[in-house]
N, C-alpha and C positions, 0 to 999 in steps of 0.2 A: 504494500500500500504506500502511496506517495503521502508523506507527512508534511510536506511543504507545498502549499498551493499559492500560485501567483495570479492575482486578479487585477484588472484595470477597471476602475469606475470613474468615468469622466477623465479628469486630469490626475486623479489620485491613483497611485500604484500601491497595492496592498499585498503583503506577503504573510500568509497565515502559516504559523508553525504549530502543528498538532502534537501535543505531548501527553504522556501519562504522568500523573503527578508524583509517582514513586518509582521512576525509572532512571537509571544512570545514563542510558542512551539518550533520553530526552534532554538531560542537562547538556550533554555534548552537542546535540543537534541545535539547541538554542544558541550556544556559543558560535558554532560554525556558521549558522545562518546569518547572524548579526554581522560577523566579520565579512562575510561574502557579499551581503546585500547593501551594507552601508546606508541604512535608512536615516531620515532626519527626525524620526520619532519612534519610540518603542511603546507598544501597548501590551498589557498583561490582563489576563482573566482574573482580576482581583478587584475588590472594593477596598475602601480605606481601612475598614475594621479588620479584614483578613490580612491586609498588608502589615498592619501593626502587630497582628498576632504572630505572623511569621517572623517579624523582626525582633519582637520582644517576647522571649519565653516567659517573662515575669508579668505579662499583661494581666493575668488573672488576679494579681495582688491588688489591682486597682478596682476590683469589683466591689460595689456597694451592696452587700447582701440585704441590708434593711430595705433599700429602695427596690431591689428585685422582688422581695416578698410583698411589700406594700402595693406594688404595681401589678401583682399577679402574674409575674413572668418566670416563676420557678420552673415551669415545664419547658420553656424556651431555653433557659439557662442550662438545665440538665441535658437537654437534647444537644446543645452546643458542646458541652463537656464530653458526652458520649461519642458524638461524631468525630470530634478532634482526637480522642484517644484511639478510636478504631483506625483512623487514618495513620496515626503515629505508629500503631502496632504493625500495620502493613509495611510502613516505611522501615521499621526496625528489622522486620523479616528480610527485606530486600537490601538492607544496607545503605539506604538513601533517605534523607529527610524529606518528608512530603512538602511539595512546593519549592524544592531546590531550584528547579528550572525558572520559576517565577522570580525568586530572589536573585538569581544570576542575571536575569534580564534587567532588573532594577539596578543591580550593582554596575553592570556594563554601561547602562544609561548614565549613571552618575560619573563614571570614569571618562566617558566620551562627551559629557556635558550635553546629552540629548534629553529633550523633554520626555516625560513618561506619562502615559495615559492609562488611568485605571478604568477598565472597560466594563466591569461587572456591576450588577445591581447590589445594593446594600444587602448583606447576608441576612440581617434581621428581617427585612421586608420579605425576602424570599422565603424564609422559614415560616413567617406568619401567614403569608399567602398560601403556602403549601398546607399548613395545619388547618387553616380555615376551610379549604376546599376538600380536605380528606373526609371520607366517611368513617364511621366507627370501625368498620371492618378493615379499612385501609390503615387506620392508626394502629390497630392490633397487629397487623402484618408487619408494619414498620417497626413497632416495638419489639416484636419477636426477632426480627432480623438484627436489630441493634444489640439486644441482649444476647442473642446467639453469638455474635462476634465477640462480645466481652467475656462470655462464660465458656467459649470454646466449642460450642456445638454447632456453630455456623460453618459455612464452607471456608476452607483454608486456602488462601491465595499464595501461590509460589511464583517465582520469577517467570516460569514458563507460562503460567496462566496470564500474568500481566502482559507479557510480550504478545500473547494471543490477542489481547485487546487492541493491538495495532491493526489487526486484520479487519477490513471494513465489513465483511459479511458477518463476522462474529459480533462486532459492535452493533450492527443493525439488528441482529437477532436478540441481543441483550436489551436493546431499546424497545423492541417489540414485546419482549417478555415483561419488561417493566411497565409498559403501557397497559398490558392486560391485568397485571397484578395490582399496580398502583397508578391508575391513569391520572389522578389528580397530581401526584408527585411528579410524574413524568412531564406533564404539561407545564408545571411551574418551574421545575428545576432544569428542564432541557429546552422545551419549545419557547417559552417566554424569554429565557435568557439568550437563546439564539437571536431572537429579534432585537433584544436590548443591546447585546454586544455588537452586532452588525451595525446598528444605528449609531452607536457610540464611535465605532471606527470611522464611519462616514462623516460624522460631525467633527472629527479632528481636523486641524488646519494643515496637517502634514501632506506633503506631496508624495512622500514614500514612507509607509509605516510597516514595521514588522510587528505583528500581533501574535503573542504567545497564548494559545488557548488549548483547552483540553481536546484531545483527539476526537472525543465523542460529539463535539460541537462543530467540527469542520464542515460537514455537509449542510447542517442547518444554517450556519453563519453565511456560507457561500450563497445560499438560496435567497438571503435577504440583503445582499450587498448591491442589489440593483438600484435601490432608492432608500432614503431615510424613512422610517416609520414614526408615528406618534407614540412615544414610549411613556407619556404622562400617565395613562391608565395603569401601566405596569408598575408604577411606583406607589400606587394606592393600596391600602389594606382595608378591604370592606369587611365589616363584621357580618359573619354568616348568621342568619336568623334560623336557629334550630329549635327543636322542642324544648331543650334545656333553657333557652333564653326566656321562653314563656313560662316555664315551670317556676322560675325564680319569683314570679309574681302570683302564679296560681296557688303555689304551696302555702304562703302565708294567708291568702284569702280562704283557702279550704280549711286551714287550721283554725282560723278565727271563727268560721261558720260552725265547725264541729264543736269547739268549746262553747260557743254561744248556744248551740242547739242542746248540748248536754246539760248546760246550766238551766236552760229554760224548761226542758222536759223532765229532767231527773234530779235537779237540785245541785247545790254547791259541792256536796261531797263527791259526786260523780265527776264534776268538772275539775275538781282538785286532783282526782285520780288520773284523769286524762292528761293533765299537765305533768303530773309526776312520771307517768309512763313515757311521755314525749321527752322529758328531760333525761331520764335514765337511758332510754334506748339510743338517743342521739349522742349523749355524752359518753356512754360506755364504748360505742363503736368508733367514735372519733379518737378517744383515748387509746383504744386498742390499735388503731392505725399508727398513732404516734409511738406506741410501745414497740410495735413490730419494726419501726425504724430506729429503735434503740435510743429513743429520746430521753432527755433528762427528766426525772420525776416531776419537776415543776412544769415542764413543757407538756407532759402527759396530763397533768392537772389543768393546765390552761386549755388544752383541747377539750377536756371533759366539761369544763365550765362554759366555754365559748360556743360549742356546737349547737346546743338547743336554741340559742339566740341568733347566731349567724345563719342558721338554716331558715330563719324567718325574715332575713334581711337580704334583699337582692344584691347589695353592693359589698357584702362582707363574707368572709370565709373563715372557718375555724382554724384551718391550717396557717393562716397569717399570724394569728395570736400564738399558736404553738411554735411556729418558726421564729418569731421575734423573741419569745422567751428563751428558746434554745440558743439563739444568737447571743442573748444577754448572759446566759448561764455558762455557755461553752464557746466563748468568742474564738474564732479561728486564729491560729498562730501563723507566722510567716512560713513555717515548714508545711502547713496544710495547703497553702496556696501554691507552694513550689512543687508539691506532689500531684497537683491537678493534671498536668500534662503527662504524668507517668503512671497513672492508675491502670491496672490491667484486669480488674475483676470487680464484681458486684460487692464482694467482701471489702475490697479496698475503698469503694465509694461509701460504704456504711461506716468505715472506720475514720475516714477523713472528715474533719469538722465542717468543712465548707459544703461538701456534697451531702453530708448527713443532715445539715440544716435544711437543704432543699428537699431531701427525701422526707424528712419529718413533716414539712409543710404539705407536700403532696399527699402523703399517706393519711395525715389527719383530715385533709379535705375529702379524700376518698371514703374514709370511715364515716364522716359526717353525711355524705351523700347517701351511702348505704343505709345509715341510721334513719334518715328522713324517709327513704323509700319503704323501710320496714315499719317505722313508727306511725306514719299517717294512716295506712290501711288498718293497722292494729287498733288504734284508738277509734277509728270509724266502726270497726267490728264490735266494739264494746257498747255502742249505742243501739245495736240492732236488737 
């Protein structure tokens, strides 16, 4: 397969270099292409956040965990950590740091005093758009794949497998398989970014640009280099209206009606019992979630006390309180942040204070949701 594609679009000459992000050959290919083509600009398939992450191994130390919890972004943060570690593990197996070819292009650009163009969309926007579009089944499949990679029951990649990725027919087969299993992910991670990267290349003022991109994007990017597209809509994150978004408001309404009906028809003693069952079921299951995440006893208590109330408030979550207490009681140390890029197992994540805070938040929330789904029908059954 040809990994270097030369395209002319108007007066602009474009050289696309297709790479696998964990291949030694890709690093050398980037070096040779830049030296041979002598462009007046270099482009890389990175956004600012990913570039900083590649440059600064200690970027995680700048994370504001309190803000992550309060803004309800624990799932995105955990996903970032998981994906970064999976890519690092593959790179360790193959003896090359993931993204080395991108860093090399940036370094050469600095040495030659060439402008550098960051061609990719903000990774946070990409992840949020992907998660918003994914169905529950797709999220379960993605979670299984990620956990499989961390726990060792996923497919093992060796150098032979990675080199096979350079074959166009294999890549197309993989993309087709991805499209069948996770169509929403494929659309956001591949199709949308093909349009975005191609348009960013065309928007540069370079007469000749060498663009270093993943080999899986080559065909898609070439297809969209005929003219710039409107990429504004691809930068927006539209909140998906799901059944859960309506349940946030229906649950407190249903709860209030049940308590009011119980008080009106059967008296204050029954209404009090309904409240008690609601408090116990919600609190116990949220606390159990926090306990499974090996939370501090006070974090478990916070989950227990918060869940019955947060389940009735559309803008609050029990896990936020448990996570913030965990942050207060077991603040992460520098070593915990330094270990983030090196974790290789779920056990490691549960032992690290940073990821444990995120897991405590997530598990307490899950427990609270389960508690609500159990408690509401149960107290309704007591009124029959």
